[in-house]
C-alpha distance (Angstrom), angle and dihedral (degrees) to the residues before:
residue distance angle dihedral
M1 . . .
G2 3.78 . .
A3 3.78 141.5 .
G4 3.81 89.7 -77.0
I5 3.80 88.5 81.1
L6 3.82 89.3 74.0
A7 3.82 91.4 70.5
L8 3.82 96.2 48.7
P9 3.83 95.5 94.9
Y10 3.81 88.0 52.9
A11 3.81 89.9 48.2
L12 3.80 89.3 52.2
Q13 3.80 89.7 50.8
E14 3.81 92.0 49.7
G15 3.80 95.3 46.7
G16 3.80 96.4 39.1
A17 3.79 128.8 -107.0
G18 3.81 94.5 -88.9
I19 3.78 104.5 36.4
G20 3.81 90.1 34.8
V21 3.80 92.9 60.8
F22 3.81 89.9 45.3
S23 3.81 89.9 50.1
L24 3.83 91.2 49.5
V25 3.81 90.6 54.1
L26 3.82 94.1 42.7
T27 3.81 93.3 47.3
G28 3.80 89.9 48.8
A29 3.81 91.4 50.4
F30 3.82 92.8 50.7
S31 3.81 91.1 43.8
L32 3.80 88.0 54.8
G33 3.80 88.9 48.9
G34 3.80 90.9 53.1
F35 3.80 91.4 47.5
L36 3.82 92.0 50.4
S37 3.82 90.8 46.6
I38 3.80 91.6 56.6
G39 3.80 90.7 47.7
Y40 3.81 91.1 49.6
V41 3.80 92.5 50.8
C42 3.81 90.3 49.3
S43 3.82 91.8 48.7
V44 3.81 92.2 51.2
T45 3.82 99.5 40.2
G46 3.82 99.5 31.9
A47 3.82 92.0 -122.4
S48 3.80 116.4 160.9
T49 3.83 101.1 -166.5
Y50 3.80 137.5 41.3
R51 3.82 90.2 -111.5
E52 3.80 92.6 49.3
A53 3.81 91.1 49.3
W54 3.80 89.2 54.3
A55 3.81 92.2 46.8
R56 3.83 93.5 49.8
S57 3.79 94.7 46.7
V58 3.81 111.6 28.6
G59 3.80 93.7 16.7
T60 3.81 95.4 -169.3
A61 3.82 124.2 116.3
P62 3.82 98.9 -18.6
V63 3.81 87.6 -179.8
L64 3.82 86.8 75.2
V65 3.80 88.9 68.9
N66 3.81 92.1 55.1
V67 3.80 90.9 46.9
A68 3.82 92.5 48.4
I69 3.81 93.5 48.9
G70 3.81 91.5 43.1
F71 3.80 93.6 52.6
E72 3.80 91.4 42.5
C73 3.79 89.8 55.5
A74 3.82 90.5 46.0
I75 3.81 91.4 54.5
C76 3.80 88.8 45.6
C77 3.83 89.0 54.1
V78 3.82 90.1 53.5
G79 3.80 88.0 52.3
Y80 3.80 89.7 50.7
V81 3.80 90.3 53.3
I82 3.81 92.2 50.7
L83 3.80 91.5 51.6
I84 3.81 93.6 44.3
L85 3.81 92.1 51.8
D86 3.81 90.3 46.1
Y87 3.79 93.7 50.6
I88 3.81 96.0 43.3
G89 3.81 90.1 47.3
V90 3.79 96.3 51.4
G91 3.80 90.4 38.0
L92 3.81 92.2 56.6
Q93 3.77 89.8 46.5
G94 3.80 91.4 52.0
L95 3.82 95.5 43.2
V96 3.80 105.5 37.8
G97 3.81 104.0 7.6
I98 3.82 97.7 -110.8
R99 3.80 104.9 155.9
A100 3.79 117.5 -129.5
S101 3.81 111.2 -111.7
P102 3.82 138.2 153.1
T103 3.80 89.9 -101.6
A104 3.79 92.7 50.8
R105 3.81 89.5 48.0
V106 3.81 91.3 54.1
V107 3.81 91.8 49.1
I108 3.80 91.8 48.8
A109 3.81 89.8 47.3
A110 3.81 91.3 53.5
V111 3.81 90.8 51.9
V112 3.81 91.2 47.0
A113 3.82 91.2 50.3
L114 3.82 91.3 51.2
L115 3.81 88.3 50.4
F116 3.81 94.5 47.5
I117 3.81 99.5 46.8
P118 3.84 98.0 68.2
M119 3.81 90.0 40.4
C120 3.81 91.3 53.8
L121 3.81 96.0 45.8
K122 3.79 89.7 78.3
T123 3.79 119.1 101.6
D124 3.79 94.0 -156.3
F125 3.81 122.9 48.8
H126 3.79 95.7 -178.6
S127 3.81 89.3 124.0
L128 3.83 89.6 63.2
R129 3.80 94.9 55.2
F130 3.82 92.1 105.9
T131 3.81 94.9 53.4
S132 3.81 90.9 85.2
L133 3.82 88.9 69.3
F134 3.80 90.8 54.5
G135 3.81 89.0 46.6
N136 3.78 92.0 52.9
V137 3.80 91.3 50.8
A138 3.82 91.2 50.8
M139 3.80 91.7 46.5
F140 3.80 93.3 49.6
Y141 3.80 90.6 48.8
T142 3.81 89.9 52.7
L143 3.80 91.2 46.1
F144 3.80 93.8 52.0
Y145 3.80 93.1 41.2
V146 3.82 93.0 57.4
I147 3.81 92.8 44.1
F148 3.81 97.5 46.2
E149 3.81 94.1 40.5
C150 3.80 88.2 56.1
A151 3.81 92.2 45.9
L152 3.81 91.2 52.0
W153 3.81 92.6 46.2
E154 3.79 105.4 101.7
D155 3.82 95.7 -142.2
H156 3.81 97.2 49.9
W157 3.82 93.5 123.9
E158 3.80 95.5 54.3
F159 3.81 92.0 85.6
L160 3.82 88.8 74.5
E161 3.80 89.3 70.3
D162 3.80 93.4 60.9
A163 3.81 100.6 27.9
S164 3.80 114.2 117.2
F165 3.78 130.7 -163.4
L166 3.83 92.2 -128.3
G167 3.79 130.2 41.6
R168 3.77 126.3 -108.3
E169 3.82 93.1 -98.1
R170 3.79 130.1 41.1
D171 3.79 94.7 -126.3
G172 3.79 91.9 48.3
I173 3.79 92.2 96.4
F174 3.81 90.9 59.3
R175 3.82 92.4 51.9
S176 3.79 88.1 44.9
T177 3.82 92.8 52.5
C178 3.82 92.2 48.5
V179 3.81 91.6 52.2
M180 3.81 90.3 48.2
T181 3.80 91.1 49.2
S182 3.82 89.0 55.5
A183 3.81 90.3 53.6
Y184 3.82 92.3 55.5
I185 3.82 99.0 45.8
A186 3.81 110.1 125.7
H187 3.77 99.2 117.1
Y188 3.79 101.1 123.1
S189 3.83 87.1 61.7
A190 3.83 92.3 62.0
P191 3.85 93.7 90.8
D192 3.81 89.9 50.9
L193 3.81 91.5 53.2
L194 3.79 91.4 49.9
S195 3.81 92.1 48.9
E196 3.81 90.9 51.0
L197 3.81 88.0 57.2
S198 3.81 93.7 51.9
D199 3.83 91.0 112.0
H200 3.81 92.0 51.2
P201 3.86 114.2 110.9
A202 3.82 88.3 -121.5
P203 3.84 108.1 20.8
W204 3.80 96.5 -178.0
R205 3.79 93.3 48.1
G206 3.80 90.8 46.6
F207 3.81 89.7 49.2
C208 3.81 91.5 52.7
S209 3.79 92.5 48.1
A210 3.81 93.1 48.4
A211 3.81 92.8 46.1
V212 3.81 95.0 47.6
L213 3.82 92.0 46.8
S214 3.82 93.2 46.7
F215 3.80 95.7 47.4
S216 3.81 90.9 44.8
L217 3.81 92.3 53.4
V218 3.80 91.2 45.1
L219 3.81 91.1 49.1
V220 3.80 91.4 53.2
A221 3.81 91.7 46.5
Y222 3.80 92.0 47.1
G223 3.80 92.4 47.5
V224 3.81 95.2 49.7
F225 3.82 92.0 43.8
A226 3.81 93.2 48.5
M227 3.80 92.6 47.5
A228 3.82 92.0 47.4
G229 3.80 93.0 51.5
F230 3.80 91.0 43.4
A231 3.80 93.1 49.5
R232 3.78 91.7 48.0
F233 3.80 101.8 47.8
A234 3.83 112.7 11.4
P235 3.00 129.5 159.6
G236 3.82 91.3 24.4
I237 3.80 101.3 49.7
V238 3.80 115.6 145.4
G239 3.80 123.0 -149.4
N240 3.82 93.6 -93.7
V241 3.80 106.0 46.3
L242 3.82 93.1 -156.4
L243 3.81 89.0 67.9
N244 3.81 89.4 64.5
Y245 3.81 91.1 69.3
D246 3.78 124.7 90.4
S247 3.78 116.3 -123.5
G248 3.78 115.1 -79.3
A249 3.79 139.7 142.0
F250 3.82 96.7 -94.4
V251 3.80 97.7 43.6
L252 3.82 90.0 42.1
F253 3.79 88.4 57.0
A254 3.82 89.0 50.8
W255 3.83 91.2 51.0
I256 3.81 93.2 48.9
T257 3.81 96.7 45.3
M258 3.81 92.4 45.8
A259 3.81 91.2 49.7
A260 3.82 91.2 49.1
T261 3.81 91.4 47.7
L262 3.78 93.5 50.3
I263 3.81 92.2 47.0
V264 3.81 95.5 53.4
T265 3.83 93.9 41.9
F266 3.82 95.9 45.1
P267 3.85 92.9 89.7
L268 3.83 90.4 54.9
Q269 3.81 90.5 56.1
F270 3.80 91.6 41.2
K271 3.81 96.1 54.3
P272 3.86 99.0 71.6
A273 3.81 90.7 46.6
R274 3.80 92.4 48.6
D275 3.79 94.3 44.1
T276 3.81 91.0 52.1
M277 3.81 90.9 50.2
V278 3.80 98.3 46.9
K279 3.80 91.7 43.8
A280 3.80 90.0 54.5
L281 3.82 89.2 50.0
G282 3.81 92.1 46.2
L283 3.81 94.5 -122.8
S284 3.79 123.4 157.0
P285 3.81 117.0 -139.7
R286 3.80 93.4 -142.6
R287 3.78 133.6 53.8
P288 3.81 112.8 -113.7
V289 3.80 114.0 -93.9
E290 3.77 115.9 -127.1
P291 3.82 116.8 -122.8
G292 3.77 110.2 -91.9
A293 3.81 93.7 21.3
T294 3.78 115.6 148.4
I295 3.83 96.2 -136.9
A296 3.79 125.5 82.1
A297 3.80 120.0 -114.0
T298 3.80 90.5 -114.0
A299 3.82 90.2 55.4
A300 3.80 94.9 52.8
P301 3.83 115.7 114.6
P302 3.82 118.9 -99.7
S303 3.79 116.8 -84.9
W304 3.79 114.7 -108.5
P305 3.83 96.6 -123.4
W306 3.80 90.8 50.2
A307 3.81 91.9 46.9
L308 3.82 92.7 47.9
V309 3.81 92.6 50.1
S310 3.81 90.7 47.6
A311 3.80 92.9 48.9
G312 3.81 91.2 44.7
A313 3.81 91.3 51.6
V314 3.81 90.9 51.2
A315 3.81 91.3 48.3
A316 3.82 91.3 49.1
M317 3.81 92.8 50.1
V318 3.80 92.0 48.5
A319 3.81 91.0 47.2
I320 3.81 92.1 52.0
G321 3.80 91.0 46.1
T322 3.80 89.1 52.0
V323 3.81 93.9 53.3
V324 3.82 98.0 37.9
T325 3.80 105.8 60.7
D326 3.83 103.5 170.5
I327 3.82 111.2 86.8
S328 3.82 92.1 -168.7
R329 3.82 90.9 63.9
V330 3.78 91.4 51.4
L331 3.81 91.9 48.3
A332 3.80 92.0 47.6
F333 3.82 90.2 49.9
R334 3.80 90.5 46.7
G335 3.79 92.4 49.5
A336 3.80 95.2 46.3
L337 3.80 98.6 42.4
L338 3.81 102.0 36.8
G339 3.81 110.8 -3.4
C340 3.79 94.4 68.4
P341 3.84 94.6 47.0
I342 3.82 93.5 45.5
S343 3.82 95.4 42.2
F344 3.81 102.9 36.0
I345 3.81 118.4 3.3
M346 3.81 100.6 46.7
P347 3.83 94.7 42.1
G348 3.81 88.5 48.8
L349 3.80 91.5 52.0
M350 3.82 90.6 46.8
L351 3.79 90.8 51.8
M352 3.79 91.3 46.3
H353 3.82 92.9 54.2
C354 3.80 97.9 34.7
P355 3.83 115.7 123.6
D356 3.78 115.5 -111.6
G357 3.80 116.1 -89.9
A358 3.77 123.2 -123.2
S359 3.81 93.3 -95.0
S360 3.80 98.9 35.3
G361 3.78 117.4 125.7
Q362 3.77 132.5 -179.6
G363 3.81 91.5 -84.9
C364 3.81 93.0 51.7
R365 3.80 90.3 48.1
S366 3.79 91.4 52.9
V367 3.81 92.4 49.7
R368 3.79 90.3 47.2
N369 3.80 92.7 51.1
A370 3.80 91.3 47.5
A371 3.82 90.6 51.5
A372 3.81 90.2 47.6
W373 3.80 92.8 52.5
L374 3.81 91.2 47.3
L375 3.81 90.8 53.6
V376 3.79 92.7 48.7
A377 3.79 92.8 45.9
F378 3.80 93.0 49.2
G379 3.80 91.6 47.5
V380 3.79 92.2 51.8
A381 3.82 93.1 45.0
A382 3.81 94.0 47.1
């Protein structure tokens, strides 16, 4: 689960209570299908990364995969900045009474940029590998806070009186689906999950079981969270549901922990975007080591062009996140432009061009091709 969950109540409001829930389930089912497709291609071809799975199945323009993942991570970083500025702004207002304003947002953004730049000038983020545990704790706290706060709210059933099957606008379901697609994106981690199950007696079967169980649990959590936020604040839900709450000790703790989580995990999201950019520009991260030097090449200081591009990318992301204040728009853009290709279209094409497995017959090939076409069609339609 990621920060995209925070916009699910808004997505439900945009799509409508009835069709929105159906879209959440359908998007989750197709996201699971894309995840399983990538795992299947890796199990058949022996690929260990998303890019390698594409290269060994489709085989055409594998650089497109790097570009897609790089841009997806860049958009995700902009979303992180928006949420960080939101949480710090409302946190300062709740703690010390500083009112949120455009000027205050710019000042906070400048401080955040100065904090991010040295963090993102590292080439290795191995020291941040444990931050995901802290992020999961913060996310689960937020999840349970929204659900239990709604359950304890005495008027939580009143939303049924005004809930409609369809959203207020016809195109709301498409924005809703794009936001939901962003919440489910985890597809470039499918090869890692399969590799972790290499010692399992039946790796592919274990992969399927783990994926189905994980997506099922996430779907239930997403559904309950979205319905709780919708019941509590519809029809006035903003893109980040936590901003609908008045200041209080429990929600203040959620704001602070979410801001801290996003700050320490920002470099992990930034790295794929930066690496794609500097590779396209042909920049080396390290200064060349003179012959006979006593330091290793990996210990050499960063090269100035590489450092300037990295710092400039951070500054650009923070600037965009300062101007664009609605996280739901960023998530919808992310889902439409890159989420659908990464989650549905590319996995469908991989499955379509994947070599036959050892036990594949004509019937299995037909089912596989049908599933591949369904993924591609859903990705294009969404």
